[in-house]
C-alpha positions, 0 to 999 in steps of 0.5 A: 464479523460479517464484513471481514468474511465478505472481505475474505471471500472476495480476497480468495476470489480475487486470487482465484480469477485474477486476469491475465496481465500484460507487463509493460517494459522497464527500459522503455519506462526509463526515459518516461520516469525523469519527472518522478524523480523529484518526489519518488527519488532515483530509481523509486526510493523516495527519501520524503515520507510524504511521497511513497517508495515505488521501487519493488512495488508489484507492477500490477498494483503500480499500473492500477494506481497510475491509471486510477489517479490519471482517471480521477478515482484516486485523487492525489493533489501533488499528481494533479495533471502530471500523468494526463499526457501519458497513454496506458502503454506509457504507464505500463512502461513506468509501472515496469520500471519501478518494479524492476528496482530494489527498495530500500527500507525505511526501518521501524523504530521503538515507540509507545502508542496510547491504546483506547484504555488510556495505557501506553503500550509497546508499539512495535509489539502491537504492530506485529500482532495486528500485522501477524494475527489482527484483531479478533475482538474488533474483526481486524484480519491480519495484514500478512493474509494479503500483504504476505508474511514479510510485507512483499505483497501479492504481485499476481493479485494486485496486493501491494508490497508494504514491507520498507515503506515509509510509516508516515505514508502507510499511516496516511493511506490507512486513515484515508481508507477509514474516513473514505478519502481514499476509495479505489479499492474496489466495489468490495471495499476491502481496505475501507472495511478493515481500516474502519475497524482500526484504532489509531493506535493500531494504525501507527503501531502497524504502519511502524512495524511494516516499514522494518520488514523486508 
């Protein structure tokens, strides 16, 4: 599928020409995250599925998201105005702090999902298939190609860690990408193109499978 080929070429190029990244100071960041604890939990381990776990997330990815949210490229209503007072250096330090922490896994669960044929299938098995092999028939690439076989992402390239994240949060982000409600995945629209090809059943299943990866 043409869009999938374009997406993979973009991904390969991003890895090969990724610019140098200036790391923040985790110790300085610790003093800046007081307001984050209420939603994202102690050390970035959120206990509420609405709010993502930030602990152990890639520093480059975290910094991009913080800048995008502050600049309005990514709209997160719960974050409105919270980052306005922080300079770019502060955001880098916040990203470094959360990246230095260890994520506590959410875990997968047994579930059934209804595929387009109307059949109820094993959600864990479907999620594993989509994550590891994608869906060639619909042009969905394997998630593991960018996010690593165990869901740890690719920190130097800025691809996020997914393993251990709340399943409900992953599901919401995939549906937001599919609907165009989240559009900060770059000019190549990699995640929007991928999510566009995914069914509700595939999204639910892969999100649940990812939550148990480590």
